[in-house]
N, C-alpha and C positions, 0 to 999 in steps of 0.2 A: 503492500498499500504506501503509495508518494506521500511525503510529507507536503503539509497546506503552508502553501505560501503564503506570507504577509503582508496585507491588505493595508486598508484605510479602517481605521479604528472608529464607527460613527455611533454615539450615547445620541439615544433618541431623547428630547422634552418636548414631547406632545403635552403631555398631562401639567408641565410648567408653567408653559407658554397660553395652554386654557384655562391654568388657575387664578386667581386674584387674591390676593388678602396674604398673610404669613402661612409658607408652607407647612402644614400638618399632613401627618397619614403618608399616604401612598408617595404625595407629592415631594412632603420632607423626605424620605428617598432619593427619588429621582433628583431633587435640588443638592442634596448629599454627595451624592456621584458625581453630578455637575461640576461642583465646586471643587471635588479633590482634582478631577479632569482639567478645568482651568490653571490649578495647580500648579499639576505634577505634570501633565503630559500636552505638550506647545504642538505638539502634532495632529493630536486628535480630535475630531469634529462633532459638532454637534446636528442636530437634525427636528423638522417639527414634519408630522404626515400629514400634508395638504390634502384633506377628504375633496377636493375641486377635480384636482391633478391624478391624484389618487397613487402620488408619487411623494416621498422622503426627500424634503427641502433644506440646506445649506441653515442654520440658524447663528446667525451675529454672535460672536462670545460676549463682546459689551454687553450685549442685551441681554443674556443669559443670567449676564454678572448684577444687570440689575433686575431683573424679577428675583434672585435668590436673595436679594436684600430686598424685596420689600420695595423697591423704588420707582418700577416699572409697569405699566397695564400694557398687553398688545390687545386689539380691535380684532377678535375670531370670528366675528355675526358673519361673515360672507360665507365662513364656511358650512357646509350642509353638514346635518347630526349624520353619521353615519352609519347609526344604527338601526336595523331594519324595523320596520312599523307598518302592521296589517293596513291596507287601505282600501281602500271599494274603489271603483272605476274613476267616479269625479273626485273623490279625494286627492287620490293618487297625478291627478289630472294638473288640478289645483296647486298641488305640490311642488310638481315641474315646473307653472306658469312662474309659482312666487318665489323660484331658488331662480330663475334668467332675470326678473326684476330685483331680485335683492341689493345689487349696486346702484341700482337707482333710489328705491326705498330707504336705504340707508345712507346718501348722500352727507345727510346732515354730520352725520358720525365722521364720512372722512373726509371731510373738510376740519372739522376739529383734531382727527389726528393730524392731517399736515401742517396745519396751522402748529400744532403742539411739537410736531418734532422739525418746526424749523423756528418754533421761536419757546424753547424750553421754558419751565414757569420760572417767575422770577428774573427774567431778563428781558421784560418787556411787559409795563403792569397792564398794558388794554390789553392785551393779545391774551392773556387768561380771561380774561372779562368775559372775552370774545367766544372763548372756548367754551365757556361753562353757558352762555345760554346759547350755543349751537347743541348740546350735550341731552340726551335724555336723561330722566333720573334714576333707571339702574346704570347706565354709565357713569353717568354723574359720581355714585357714592362708587363706584369702582374705583376712579381715579383720586377719592379723598381717602385720605388715612385715616388713622384713628384721631390722629392733632389736628385734623381741618387743613394739611398740610396738600399736596399736591404731588402724584404718581406721575412719573412721565408717560406719556401716552401715544402710543405707535400703530401703524398699520403695519397690518400682517404681513404685505406684500414687501413694504417698507425694511422688514426686517429679515429677510427670505429670498436666499441666492436661487438662482435656477433648479431644477430637479436635480438632484445627486445621477451622473451614469452608471448605474452597481454592477457589482462582475461579483466572479464566484470566487475573488480575493477579497471581497467586501464585510466587513462583520458588524450588524447592528447589534447593539444593547439598547436592549427596550427595558424600563424599571418602572414603567409607569400605569396608568389603567385602561391596557390595549382596547378591552371590550367593549367602553365607551368611545374611545376614541380613535378607533382603526374598523375598517369593513374586513370581517372576514376573507372575502371571493378576494378583493382586492387583494389583501397581503398573499393570500395561497396566488394570486396569477403573476401578482410581484417577483413571489422567488421562483415561479415556475419560469418566466421571462429571463430573470439573471441571472440565477444561479447565486445569492447573495446567502452570508451565512448566518441565523439569527438565535440571537439567545434573548431570553427572556425571564425576568425576575418574577417568580409567582410568589403572593404574599398568603393567598388560601383560597379553597374552593367553597368559602360558603356559604353563597346562594345557592350552590346548587346541594349541597348539603340538609340547609335551616332555609329552603323558599319564604315560610313561612312570616321571615322578618324584613321581606322583600313584596317588592310589587310582584305583580303576574309581568310585565314585559321586563325590568331588570334581570328578572331569573331566568326569562327567555332570551335577551341579550347574551347574558352572563355564559349563560350552558352555549348556546351556540357558540359562541367565541372561540370558547374551552374548547369545545368537543372539534371544532376545523384549526384550534392552533395548535393538538394531536399531532398536526399533517404536515407542519410547514414550519416549527420552532425545531430547532437544531440540538436545542438544550435550554433547558429549565432550570434556575439556581432558585430554590426555596430558601423563606427563610428561617425556617424550622424543621425539626426531623419530622411533626407532625405535619403538616405543609408537605413535605416530601411525599410522605405514607398518605396521605389524602390523594395528592395527588395518581401516585400510582393505583387508588384503587378506584379514580374516576377514569382512568385511560383505559385502566382491565376492563372495568363495565363497558368503554365503548369499543370495546374488542383492540386496543389499543396496550401492545406492550415491548417490555425492553426500549424505554424512552431513556434517553439519556438526562438523569436528574441527579444534580447535586442539591448540598445544600451549604449555607453561611449564615451566619446571623448579622444581625442589623448592628450599627452603631449606638452609641446614645449620650453623647457629649454635647449636642450642639446647643441643649438647655444649661447644663451643669456650667458650661465655661462662661457662660454672659455674666462679665464683670460687673455693669451697671444694673442695679436692684430697683423697681419701680416701690412707688408707694402703695400696701394693701388696698385694697378696697375698701369701702365705708362699711362698716360694721364687721371688720375683722379684728381680730388679736392674735401675735402672732402663736402658736403654739396651741390654740385653741380652735382650730376646726379640725375636720376630717374633709380630705381633698381627693376629687375623682376627675381626670382629664381623660376624657372620650366625646367625641360626637354623639351627641342625644340623636338615639336612633336604637327601635326594638331591641335590635341584639345582645345592645351595652348596660341592658339590664336596669336603666335609671329606676323603673319601676321597684325593683325589687329594695331601692334603697329609701324609695320615699317611703314604703310600707314600713321597716325596720326604725326609718325617724320617727316614724308618727308614733309606734308602738315605744321606743325610746323614750319618747317627750312625754309619753303617758307614765312613765315613771317605771317601765320592767330593766330589768337589771342596771339599777341603778340611775337611770334616766341620762339626759344629753350633756347633765353638767353646765349647764351654760357655753359650749359646745355649738360651732356652724357646723354646715353641712354643703360643701362647695362644688358645684358643679363646673368646670371647665371648659369650655368646648361650645361649636356652633350647634344651633340647631339643626338637624338631621331632615328623614321621611319620617313618614307613622308619626308623630311625635305632640299630636293635637291635645290627645289624655294629657299627657305629661307637662306639658308648657302653660294646662288653662290649671293644671293642682297648683301648679310654684306657687299662680298670684290668687289662687279662688281660696286655698286650706290655708286657715290661720296659723296655724303649725308651720307651713311651709314657707309662707311669706315674710315670718318672724327669722326661723333657724337657716332657710336655706337661699344662700346664694348662687343666682348663674352670675358666669364672666364669659361673656361670648368670644369668642372667636379672641384667645388673647394672643399678643404679640410673645417671641421669644422672651423677653426680658420681664416683661407680666408673669409668664409660668414659670419662670425660673425664680421669681417672689414669691409666688404661690406656694412651689415644691418648696424650697429653704426655710419658711416658717408655716407649715404644716405641721401639725402634729404627729399623722401619719395620714398615710392613701387608700384606697381600696380599689378594687379591680373588679366588680362581679358579674362581664360579662358569659351569656351565656354560650360562648366557643370566638378563639381568638386564635389565627395561623401566627401569631408571635407573643403580644401584649408590651409593646414598646413602654406606655410608662408605669408598667410593675421596673420595668429598668431602671427608668430615669429616677423614679422613686429613690432606687437604690443608688442609685448615681451621686445623688442627692443627699445625700447617708439617711434618708426617709425609711422606717418600717412599712411594709403594705400588707394589707389583707385582701387574698386573689382568691378567683374562682375556681376549679379542678379544672374548669372544659379546656380541650381543645390543647395549643402548646403554652398553656399557664405555665402548668406544673412544671414545665422546659426551662420557663423564660424566671420563675420564682427559686427555680435550684437550691431547693430546699430552703431558703431564707425566707419563705412567708409562707402562712399559713395560707393553707389552697380547698374551697370550702366549695359543695355542691350549689352551683346558680339556684338551684331551684329549694334549698334550704333555707328559709326563711327564719327560723328558730334560731338555727344556729348562729346566723349571719347576726340575728339582735343581740345573741350573746355572746360572739366575740364583741362586737364592736362595742357593747355596755362596756366589757371588761377592759380593751381599752382606754376610755375614756377614764373608767372610772379608777386606775392603775398607772398612773406615768411613769413609774418606775421599772415596771414591767417592758413598756414600752421604751423605756429609755436602753434597756437593757437589748432590746430587738434591735434599736438606734447601733448600740457601740458592737455587737456582732456581724451588722451589717459591714460597719467603716473598716472592721476587721478583714470580712471573709470575699467581701464583694472585688470580682475583678471581671472586668467586661471590656470589649475593643472600642476604642474610639472610633467615630463616623467616617476620620480617615485610614484608620486602619481596616473599618469593615468595606470602603468603596475602594482600598488598593486590590481587599482581596476579591474581590467581586470581578473587577475587571480583571485578574488575573485568572480566574476560574473560566472567566467568558473568553479570553482567549486560547486555552489550552485548548490543544487541538483534540 
């Protein structure tokens, strides 16, 4: 067998370009790999999958840096949604017409981007005012940061080059949410035509394993994409042994065996190493709150914590002791009941504080000042907040589902996410016994070890390049 000839390394940034706000979850991983690439891989290239041309196009490295630092927004509204949607003949025809008319319908956005590119915010007073007048409410919110400042606004076509002419010696590493950003038929056809090598970071198979936590459409899109990906991805890099086992099961269920599946841990220092701290949100006192870092969505099990807190506030297991419960993360999907409870129930409006979309600085402050953290998720492919908690020297109570025991590595109790009584007892015990929590913290500081983001990103790139 002939040795593979080294070619171009291309790291895809499609999720980062489509995102806005501080990178979280999958977007954070993609951003950290790109951060490493910018610092250590001068010859490597960045790409975005353009759903209009169904091609990978090069992304300007300087724009990638601005996106990672949350100082820029790319207007991607001209790209059609690649996800398959069942439509009747009339709806399908109207959708095609809308796609053709989209550049004209979004002319105000295009003009705003062109002005912002030519006159970045701060260079001329009148231009930002005009740009704001041209922007619709949604895009105006995207370009305004949490401090009222302005992110730079760019047109997609101004930050991308002409499509890559891919060949069999090229390697593309994708660490994003491909099922939402890429059409599997287009990916399969492009692979067949050009022969490039594709390595994909696989985070989990949760929508296929637990469809009840997602909309029917999202489950269908995710499952269809991964079923197709089994045939065109050359190597999967899973973020835990649990995810690797789930992927092997999924592949076998669809008649695919002997896949190239590797595993590598993610890093955990992007928040810990933040040197600047923000003030704590109003109502919080250091060491007097329990922290849960997660997007608010059904799988994360916020409802369990609210039921637990209701029982503690009623006096069970020593009560809340004046502690607060903090949810740090943006609302996701299927959250109406949770969000309504936060505002409508007296105990929650008094004791539960929601910090939506915290920046790295705010998140670092929340970790550093918490008494301990909790993570009761129904299933995880990894469980990064548990690792981030340990990186801050903070003990955690975790779920026993999915990869969370793997992440906890014996340094945290892992409880069945459906066992409400045990969660009440354990959280109540930790609130009422600070000496016990202090001992847990000392153990974590003595025993916890984890790769930095730089180390993890470097290893992921090494695994991607291996023959």
